[in-house]
PASE-782275 format. One record per residue (C-alpha): residue number from 1; residue in one letter; x, z, y. Coordinates in steps of 0.25 Angstrom, whole numbers. Example, Ala and Ser with C-alpha at 12.3 -4.5 7.8 and 13.67 -1.06 7.14 Angstrom:
<pts>
(pt 1, a, (49, 31, -18));
(pt 2, s, (55, 29, -4));
</pts>
This chain:
<pts>
(pt 1, m, (372, 522, 309));
(pt 2, l, (369, 527, 326));
(pt 3, s, (364, 515, 334));
(pt 4, l, (371, 513, 347));
(pt 5, p, (372, 503, 355));
(pt 6, f, (381, 490, 353));
(pt 7, k, (392, 495, 363));
(pt 8, m, (391, 505, 355));
(pt 9, k, (393, 501, 343));
(pt 10, s, (404, 492, 345));
(pt 11, l, (411, 506, 351));
(pt 12, f, (408, 514, 338));
(pt 13, s, (412, 504, 329));
(pt 14, m, (423, 507, 319));
(pt 15, s, (423, 491, 316));
(pt 16, g, (423, 487, 331));
(pt 17, q, (421, 472, 332));
(pt 18, l, (413, 470, 319));
(pt 19, l, (403, 478, 323));
(pt 20, q, (401, 472, 335));
(pt 21, t, (401, 459, 332));
(pt 22, q, (390, 463, 322));
(pt 23, m, (382, 468, 331));
(pt 24, r, (383, 457, 341));
(pt 25, a, (379, 447, 329));
(pt 26, f, (367, 457, 326));
(pt 27, t, (362, 459, 342));
(pt 28, l, (365, 441, 343));
(pt 29, r, (355, 439, 330));
(pt 30, k, (346, 448, 335));
(pt 31, d, (345, 443, 348));
(pt 32, m, (344, 428, 344));
(pt 33, q, (331, 435, 335));
(pt 34, l, (324, 438, 347));
(pt 35, i, (328, 426, 355));
(pt 36, g, (323, 417, 342));
(pt 37, q, (309, 427, 343));
(pt 38, w, (307, 425, 357));
(pt 39, k, (309, 409, 359));
(pt 40, e, (299, 409, 346));
(pt 41, k, (290, 416, 353));
(pt 42, l, (291, 407, 364));
(pt 43, l, (289, 396, 360));
(pt 44, a, (278, 403, 350));
(pt 45, d, (266, 403, 362));
(pt 46, e, (266, 388, 371));
(pt 47, a, (261, 398, 382));
(pt 48, n, (276, 402, 386));
(pt 49, y, (283, 390, 387));
(pt 50, k, (282, 377, 393));
(pt 51, v, (289, 365, 387));
(pt 52, v, (296, 356, 400));
(pt 53, t, (304, 342, 396));
(pt 54, l, (315, 342, 405));
(pt 55, k, (322, 329, 412));
(pt 56, s, (330, 325, 400));
(pt 57, g, (319, 326, 389));
(pt 58, q, (322, 338, 385));
(pt 59, k, (310, 350, 382));
(pt 60, r, (312, 364, 389));
(pt 61, i, (306, 378, 386));
(pt 62, k, (302, 383, 399));
(pt 63, f, (297, 398, 398));
(pt 64, d, (295, 410, 407));
(pt 65, v, (303, 424, 404));
(pt 66, h, (291, 434, 403));
(pt 67, e, (293, 448, 410));
(pt 68, s, (287, 456, 400));
(pt 69, d, (299, 451, 391));
(pt 70, l, (309, 458, 401));
(pt 71, t, (315, 469, 404));
(pt 72, e, (323, 472, 416));
(pt 73, e, (332, 482, 420));
(pt 74, f, (340, 485, 433));
(pt 75, i, (354, 492, 432));
(pt 76, k, (364, 495, 441));
(pt 77, g, (374, 483, 446));
(pt 78, f, (387, 479, 442));
(pt 79, g, (399, 473, 449));
(pt 80, p, (403, 469, 463));
(pt 81, g, (394, 474, 473));
(pt 82, g, (397, 488, 477));
(pt 83, q, (388, 500, 478));
(pt 84, k, (375, 494, 479));
(pt 85, t, (377, 484, 465));
(pt 86, n, (382, 499, 457));
(pt 87, k, (370, 506, 464));
(pt 88, s, (359, 496, 464));
(pt 89, n, (350, 493, 449));
(pt 90, n, (351, 478, 453));
(pt 91, c, (358, 473, 441));
(pt 92, v, (344, 467, 433));
(pt 93, v, (346, 469, 417));
(pt 94, l, (336, 459, 412));
(pt 95, k, (332, 458, 397));
(pt 96, h, (320, 449, 390));
(pt 97, i, (316, 457, 378));
(pt 98, p, (310, 446, 369));
(pt 99, t, (326, 441, 367));
(pt 100, a, (333, 452, 371));
(pt 101, m, (342, 445, 381));
(pt 102, v, (346, 452, 393));
(pt 103, v, (350, 449, 407));
(pt 104, k, (358, 457, 416));
(pt 105, v, (360, 453, 432));
(pt 106, h, (366, 458, 443));
(pt 107, d, (370, 444, 453));
(pt 108, s, (365, 449, 463));
(pt 109, r, (363, 464, 471));
(pt 110, s, (348, 462, 471));
(pt 111, q, (338, 466, 459));
(pt 112, s, (328, 455, 461));
(pt 113, d, (339, 444, 463));
(pt 114, n, (345, 450, 448));
(pt 115, r, (330, 451, 443));
(pt 116, g, (328, 436, 445));
(pt 117, i, (343, 431, 440));
(pt 118, a, (341, 441, 428));
(pt 119, r, (329, 433, 424));
(pt 120, g, (334, 418, 427));
(pt 121, l, (345, 422, 418));
(pt 122, l, (336, 428, 408));
(pt 123, r, (327, 415, 409));
(pt 124, e, (340, 405, 408));
(pt 125, r, (343, 412, 395));
(pt 126, l, (331, 411, 389));
(pt 127, d, (328, 398, 394));
(pt 128, e, (341, 394, 385));
(pt 129, l, (336, 401, 374));
(pt 130, v, (325, 394, 373));
(pt 131, n, (329, 379, 377));
(pt 132, p, (344, 377, 373));
(pt 133, e, (346, 364, 379));
(pt 134, t, (338, 363, 390));
(pt 135, s, (341, 377, 395));
(pt 136, k, (344, 378, 410));
(pt 137, i, (359, 384, 404));
(pt 138, a, (361, 374, 396));
(pt 139, i, (357, 362, 407));
(pt 140, k, (368, 368, 416));
(pt 141, t, (378, 370, 404));
(pt 142, d, (373, 355, 400));
(pt 143, k, (377, 348, 416));
(pt 144, k, (389, 357, 418));
(pt 145, k, (396, 350, 403));
(pt 146, r, (389, 337, 406));
(pt 147, t, (397, 339, 422));
(pt 148, k, (409, 344, 414));
(pt 149, d, (411, 332, 406));
(pt 150, r, (406, 324, 419));
(pt 151, y, (418, 329, 425));
(pt 152, r, (428, 327, 412));
(pt 153, r, (423, 312, 412));
(pt 154, r, (427, 310, 425));
(pt 155, r, (441, 315, 425));
</pts>
């Protein structure tokens, strides 16, 4: 069979939806394997991380994302903003090689601002994988949930 990118396979498939679903399941399994391997490698060497205890008593793993694990690409911008947005390469596509996680950011017209935002988003997503209960995203969603519950009780 001819090797085509995922989007092209879905266009040329005879069974359409079935092939697309199978490919998504395959890539999800592969990504989960990569994430598991990266997490094991991270936790294998104690020099890679620090364990911090939060005020609530929960333990949280702090780690650094190494620049050697990232590939960075600059592409043309998109969306509103006119000629400057459409002609300059200020959109940042950042890929974490060990987990195959990709972050695409075009929040600002400045390339350096977008680089910082992309690194922050990637760090948050990796943190969510390593610390599912104590990641910053989980803490924010938990706080929103408690606020909604408190509001509902007061009604």
